[in-house]
N, C-alpha and C positions, 0 to 999 in steps of 0.2 A: 825469242818468246813465241809459243805456238799460237794458232788462230783462236783456239778455245780460251787460252789464257788472256789474249788481247780482248776477246769479247767479254770475258768475266771482269776484266779490269775496267772496261768501258761502261759496263752496265752496273748501276748502283745496286746495292743490296736491297731487295724488296721482301716484305713478309710473304710467306707462302700462303696460298689460299687453301682453306680446308675443303676436302672433297671426300664424301662417303661413297665408296665404290663397292658394288656387289659384283664379285668375280664369279661367273658361271664357267668354271674351268675344272677339268679332271686332272690336269698336270700341275703339280705344285711348282716345279721350276718355271713353267710358263707364267704362272700367276705372279711369281717373284719378279720376273722380267717386266711384266706389265706395271707392277707397282713401282719399280725403280724408274721406268720410263716416265711415269707421271710425276714422281718426285723430282726428277731432273728437270722436268718442265715447269716446276714452281708450285706444285701442289703438295699439301700436307694431307696424306691420304689416311683414311680409316677404311680398311678392307675386310671383306668376309668372303671366303671361297665356298661354293657349293657346286655339286655336280649331279644332283638328282632333283626331280620335281618336288619331292617332299622337303628337301633341304631349302629349295628356293621359296616354296610356299611359306615355310617357317620364317625365313629371313624377311620376306616382304611383310609378314604380319607383325614381327617383333620390332622392326626398325624402319626409319625413313631413309631412303637412299637418294643420292644426287645423280648417280650414273650407274649404268649396267654395261659391263663388258662380257660378252658371251662367246664361247667357242661354238663353232657351227655344229660339229658332230662329236658326241661323246658316247661311251659304251652304253650308258643307261639314260641319256637325255640328249636334247638337241635344241638349236636356236628357235625353230618354229614353235616347239612346245613351251619354251621359255617366254616367247612373245605372247602366247595364248594366256599364260598365267598373269602377265602384266595387264592384259586387257581385262581379264576376269576381276582384277583388283581395281580396275578403272583408274590406273595411274598414268600420269604423263611424265615418264622418266626417259631421258636420252638413252637409247639402246644401240650399241655398236657391236657388230659381229667381228671378232678377231679369230682368224682361222689360218691354219697352215696351208690349206688348199680348199678352194671353193670355185665351182664353175660359175661362169658369168650369168647363165640363166637362173641358177639357184640363188645367186646374190640378188638379182633383180626381183625374183619372187619374194625373197626375204624383205626387201625394201617395200614392196607392195603390201606385205603383211604387217608392216609397222616398224621395221628396223630403220634407223636413221642413217647408217653408213656401214661399210664393211672395210676391214683392214687386214692385209696379209701379215702374218707373224714375222716374216722376214723384212717387213718394211715398217717397223714400229716408229720410224721418224715421223710418220703421218699421224701418229696417235694423238700427241698433245694438240696440234692444230685442230684436228677433228673434234677432240673433246671440248676445246675452247669454243669452237664454232657452235657445237650442239648445246653447250651451256648458255651461250648468248641467245640462241633460238628458243631454248626452254624458258629463259627469262622473259623474252618477248611474248611467248605464249602465256606465261603466268600473268604478265601484266595485262594482256588482252582479256584473260579470264577474269581477273580482278575487276577490270573495267566493265566487262559484260555483267559480272555479278553486281557491281555497283549500279549499273544502269537498270538491271532487273529489280534490285532493291528499291531504287528510286521510282521505277514504274509501279511496283507493288504498293509503295507508300502513296504515290499519286492516285492509284486506283482506290486505295483505302480512303484517302481524303475525299475523292470524288463520290465514293459510295456513302461516306458519312454526310457529305454536303447534300447529296441526293436525298438521303433519308431526312435531313433537316428541312429541305425544300418540300419533300412530300408531307412532312408533319405540318409545316407552315401552310401549305396548300389546303390540307385537310382542315386546319383551324380556320383558314379564310373561308372555305366552303361552309363550315358550320356558322361562321359569323354572317355570311350572306344568307344562309337558310334562316337564321334567327331573325335577321332584318326583314326578310320576306314574310316570315310568320307575323312579326310585329306590324308590318304594313297591312297585311290582310286583317289582322285584329283591329287596326285603326279604321280600315274601311268598314269592317263589320260594325264597329261601335258607331261610326258616323251614320250608317244605314239604319241601325236600330234606333238611333236618336231621331233621325228623320221620321221613321215610322211611329215612334212614340208621340212626336209633335203632331203628326197626321191624325193619330187616334184621339189625341186631346182636342184637336180642332173639331173632329167629327162628333165625338161622344160628349164633350163638355160644352165648348162654345157653340157647336152646331145645334145641340138640343136647346140651349138657352135662347139662341137666335130664333129657333123655330117657335118656342114658347112666346117670345116677344112678338113674332109675326102674328100669332093667333090673337094675342091681346090687341094688336093694332087693328086686325080685321074686325074684332068685336067692337072696338071703339068706332071704327068706320061705319059699321052697321047701325050703331046707336046714333051717330051723328046724322046718318042718312034718314033714319026714322024721324028725327027732330028737325030735319031740313036746316041743319046748322051751317053757319057761314064757313066753318073750318073744315067742311067735308072734303073739298078739293085738296087742301093741304094734307089731310089725313091719308087721302089716296096716294099723293106723291110720296109720303113717308112709307106707305105700304109697298109701293113699287121699288123704292130704294132699298127697303129691307129685303125684298125678294132678290134683288141683285146681290146684296151682301151675302145672303144665304147661299146663292148659287156660286159666288166666288169662293166663299169659305169651303163649300163642299169640294169644288175643283181643287182648291189648294190642299185640302186634307187628302184627297185622292192622290194628288201628285206626291205628297210627302210619304204616305203610307204604302204606296205601291212599290214593292221591291222585286217582284218577279217579272221577268221578260217573257211576253207571250208571243210565240211565233216559231216557225220552223227554221228560219235562217235570219242573218243580220239584215238583209234587205227588207224583209217583211216587218221586222220590229222597228226599224228606222222609218219606214214608210208610215207605219202607224203612229210613231212619235210626231212626224211632220203634220199629219192630219190632226192630231190632238192639239198641237201648238196653234194651228190656225183656228181650231174650234174654241180654245180657251182664251187666246189673247187677241184674236181678230187681226192677225198680221199675215203676210204672205210667207209661207214656209215651203219651199220646193225641195223635192228629193229626186235624185237621179242616180242610176247605177250603170256602170260600164264594165264589160268584161265578164269572165266566168267567176262566180263567187265560190270560194271554198267552204266546206263544212267546218264550222268552228266549234270548239268545246263550249259548253254552256257558260262556264266561268269567263272565257274570253269574250263571248258575245255580250254577256252582262256588263263587263267593264267598258267595252266600246259603246254600248248603249248609254251607260251612265256618263261617260265622257261627253258624248253628244248632248245629252240632256243638260249637263252642267254648262256646256258652251252656249247652248241656245238660251238657257236661263240667264246667264251673264249678259248675253247680247241684248235681251229684252229689258232686264232690270237695270243694268249699269250702262249699257251702250245705247239705250233708247232706240233700238233698231226697229224698222218697219218691214224689212225684208230679210229673210234668212234662207240660205241655200245649203243643203247637205249633199255632198258628193261622195260616192263610194265607187272605187275602181281598183283593179289589180294591174300591176305592171312590174316586170322584172323580179318575179318571185316575192313581191311585196303587196300587201293590202293597204291601200291608202284611203283614209277617211278625212274629209275636210269639211269644216263648218265655217261659212263665210256670211258676214252680216254687213249692213250699210249704216250701222250706228256710229257712235263716237269711236275714234281711233284709240286703240289700246296702247298706252305709253307705259312701259314696264318700269316702275320706279325702283330705286335701290332697295334691296331686301324684299322684293315682291314675292320671291320664292317662299317666303315664310308665311304668306297669306294662306289661310286654311283652304280656300277654294282651289287655288293653284296647286297647293301641295297635294290635295286629294286627287286632283286630275293627274299629276305626275306619278303619284303612287299607283293609281289605277293602271297607267300605261306601263310602269315598271314591272308590275306583277305579271303581266302577260308578255313581257319582253319587247314592248313597242317603244317608239320614240315619239315625243310630243313637242310641238313647236307652236308658239303663239306670237304672231307678228302683226303690226298694224299695216293697213293698206295705204296706198299713196295719198289718196284724197280723203277718204272716210272709210270707216269700217275696220273690221279685224278678221284675220284668217287664223283658224285653229286647225292644225294638221297633225294627224296621228298615223304613223307608218308602222305596220306590223309585218315582220319577216315571216314568210310562209315556209313550213317544213316541206322538204322534198317528198313527193308522193302523196300529198294531201288530196283528198277527194274533192271534186268541184261540182257545184250545182248551178246550172245556167238559169239566171233570173233576168229576164228582159224588163227594162223599165218602161212599161206600157201605161197608157192612161187608165186602162181598166183596172190595173193593179193599184194605181194611186187612188182611184175612186173607191175601190174595195177597202183600202186601208182607212180612208176617211170614214166610210160607212161603219167600219168596225169601231173606230174611235168614238163616233157619235153614238153608236149603240151602247158602248161601255159608259159613256158620260150620262146617257139617259137612264140606264139601269142604276147607276150610282145615285143620280138625283132622286129617283123614286125611292131608293133605299133610305136616303137621308130624310 
């Protein structure tokens, strides 16, 4: 038995693998030899032979090929031109040059141009192993391309999801901004309503109650004059009633002025708070100190108004609810923040549950939030309460140096007294 017969008998029958081969060959006999070599190697081939550029162009367009075997030099065509056509079609097809004679430099140049191997026609025993190797390599490249395409598709899908999520977040953020803006608008409206109500109460006190008290005072004065003419025993009592009525009228006028005054007068926060401190001492007869430290920034009118009203509310609560006899207002800048604190020696503020729902505290917090400030109210160790409002300052804000001098404080008191005197005369 021959060696080939022994090999055939030892190797079980296996189905042949289909292989579509484009033969770029001008010799029909050589094409037949190549086909037979492949079939003996276990391939069921489907072949088509071309020997011109036009024929190869048509073959590449009309059908899909698994392999290309190309002669190096033909009368009207050659391997480099065939490789160029494959590149133009952007195809990854194993390409082997099969030639009767080819120089080594030419073969190397062909490999660099895209050929996968070259085989001499008198050594066709290398054909099947080379084809099998290139088919495996082509399968690896195909699997790599599919993996890369899958990764690309996954990346594109991820980018699409990220873009959609970003759009959703952008829409949610826009909605949140609108909600915040609406809340800020409502808070401003609430403050405006509260201020308008305070002013209405002040006008009612001045125009209604004040006028009636003034009329009653005139009647008491007339009665006092009559009792004096008659040397009546009740004259002293009438005079005490008249003095008490004058105090009531003065207090009512001051209270009306406090309620109805909405505008802050002054060029900066230091001057308006100094004027407030002087007015508190004048109206309530308690000690109200004011001091400023550092360089004060120029603040918008709205910001200055809210800080003034926070201070006014804190001082009012200290006097009415805390029974304070001393109040200190401090204003200073530190670490790009403006700090305003109001300290009193009255009763300690113990914040009960749900105290944030109290109208006074809510309004103070609303005022602070409208200007981007933080508000804190805390009791002191022994007695009294500390109210602190911290306002972040914008970079590049202009500053005005205001020294806390005694002359400024006296000036503020004089202005407050002049305003009170003018209001009393008007009443």
